[in-house]
C-alpha positions as CSV (number, residue, x, y, z in Angstrom):
1,M,-3.3,7.1,0.5
2,T,-4.7,8.7,3.5
3,G,-4.8,12.4,4.3
4,K,-5.6,14.7,7.2
5,G,-5.9,18.5,7.3
6,Y,-3.8,20.6,9.6
7,G,-6.6,21.4,12.0
8,K,-7.0,19.5,15.3
9,S,-10.6,18.7,14.5
10,D,-9.9,17.6,10.9
11,K,-10.6,13.9,10.3
12,R,-8.4,11.4,8.5
13,Y,-9.7,10.1,5.2
14,C,-8.7,7.6,2.5
15,M,-8.1,9.2,-0.9
16,Y,-7.6,6.2,-3.2
17,K,-5.8,2.9,-3.6
18,D,-3.3,2.6,-6.4
19,D,-1.9,-0.8,-7.6
20,K,1.4,-1.0,-9.6
21,S,3.2,-4.0,-11.1
22,F,7.0,-4.4,-11.5
23,D,9.3,-7.1,-12.7
24,D,11.4,-7.2,-9.5
25,I,11.8,-5.4,-6.2
26,Q,14.7,-3.2,-7.4
27,E,12.5,-1.8,-10.2
28,A,9.8,-1.0,-7.6
29,L,12.2,0.7,-5.2
30,T,13.7,2.8,-8.0
31,W,10.1,4.0,-9.0
32,L,9.2,4.8,-5.4
33,K,12.4,6.9,-4.9
34,E,11.5,8.9,-8.0
35,Q,7.8,9.4,-6.8
36,Y,8.4,10.7,-3.3
37,P,10.2,13.9,-2.3
38,T,13.7,13.1,-0.8
39,P,12.8,14.0,2.8
40,A,9.7,11.9,2.8
41,W,11.4,8.8,1.3
42,K,14.4,9.3,3.6
43,H,12.2,9.2,6.7
44,K,9.9,6.3,5.7
45,Q,8.8,3.9,8.4
46,P,8.6,0.1,8.1
47,M,5.1,-1.5,7.8
48,F,4.4,-4.9,9.3
49,V,1.5,-7.4,9.2
50,E,1.0,-10.3,11.7
51,T,1.1,-13.8,10.2
52,K,-1.3,-16.6,11.2
53,D,1.3,-18.0,13.6
54,G,1.6,-14.6,15.4
55,K,5.0,-13.5,13.9
56,M,5.5,-10.0,12.5
57,L,6.4,-9.8,8.8
58,R,7.8,-6.6,7.3
59,V,5.8,-6.0,4.1
60,G,6.5,-2.4,3.1
61,F,6.8,1.2,4.2
62,I,4.7,4.1,5.4
63,V,5.7,7.3,3.7
64,S,4.5,10.6,5.4
65,F,4.8,14.1,4.0
66,R,3.1,17.5,3.8
67,A,1.0,17.9,0.6
68,D,-1.0,20.7,-1.1
69,D,-3.3,21.1,-4.0
70,I,-3.1,24.3,-6.0
71,S,-6.1,23.5,-8.1
72,H,-8.4,24.4,-5.1
73,V,-9.0,28.0,-4.1
74,P,-8.2,28.6,-1.3
75,L,-5.1,26.5,-1.4
76,Q,-5.7,23.2,0.5
77,K,-2.9,21.6,2.6
78,W,-2.8,18.3,4.4
79,L,-0.6,15.7,6.0
80,Q,-0.5,12.6,3.8
81,Q,0.5,9.0,4.6
82,D,1.0,6.5,1.9
83,W,1.0,2.8,2.9
84,V,3.3,1.0,0.4
85,E,2.9,-2.8,0.6
86,F,4.8,-5.3,-1.5
87,Q,3.0,-8.4,-2.7
88,E,4.2,-11.2,-4.9
89,C,1.9,-12.3,-7.7
90,R,2.2,-15.2,-10.0
91,S,0.0,-16.7,-12.7
92,L,-1.5,-20.1,-12.1
93,D,-1.8,-22.9,-14.7
94,L,-5.5,-23.8,-14.4
95,S,-5.4,-26.2,-17.3
96,R,-3.7,-28.8,-15.1
97,Q,-6.0,-28.5,-12.2
98,E,-7.9,-31.7,-11.4
99,R,-11.6,-31.4,-10.8
100,V,-12.5,-31.8,-7.2
101,K,-15.3,-34.2,-6.6
102,P,-17.9,-33.1,-4.1
103,K,-18.0,-35.2,-0.9
104,R,-21.2,-37.2,-0.2
105,R,-23.1,-36.4,3.0
106,M,-23.9,-39.1,5.3
107,S,-27.2,-38.9,7.0
């Protein structure tokens, strides 16, 4: 999550990184729709990364919205951008991995 105050001289800052796990993409999208206010989710932008071969791969969304924190006096308001990236994770079976023998150096 990144944030920036409303002032022209306010700097952008990173608040924190939050990792979530889901069983499938549909479960993740349902959770995201519940987390974000309707206008923010409706106007999300695609997020891309460049692969090693130079192609662009769509990996998620950038969700932007106005936020505030009533726990601070005076009330703090900021513009927030959340970068939502999807990654697939899987467990590896390390019990079947063969040991790699070190190569000998030739002098």
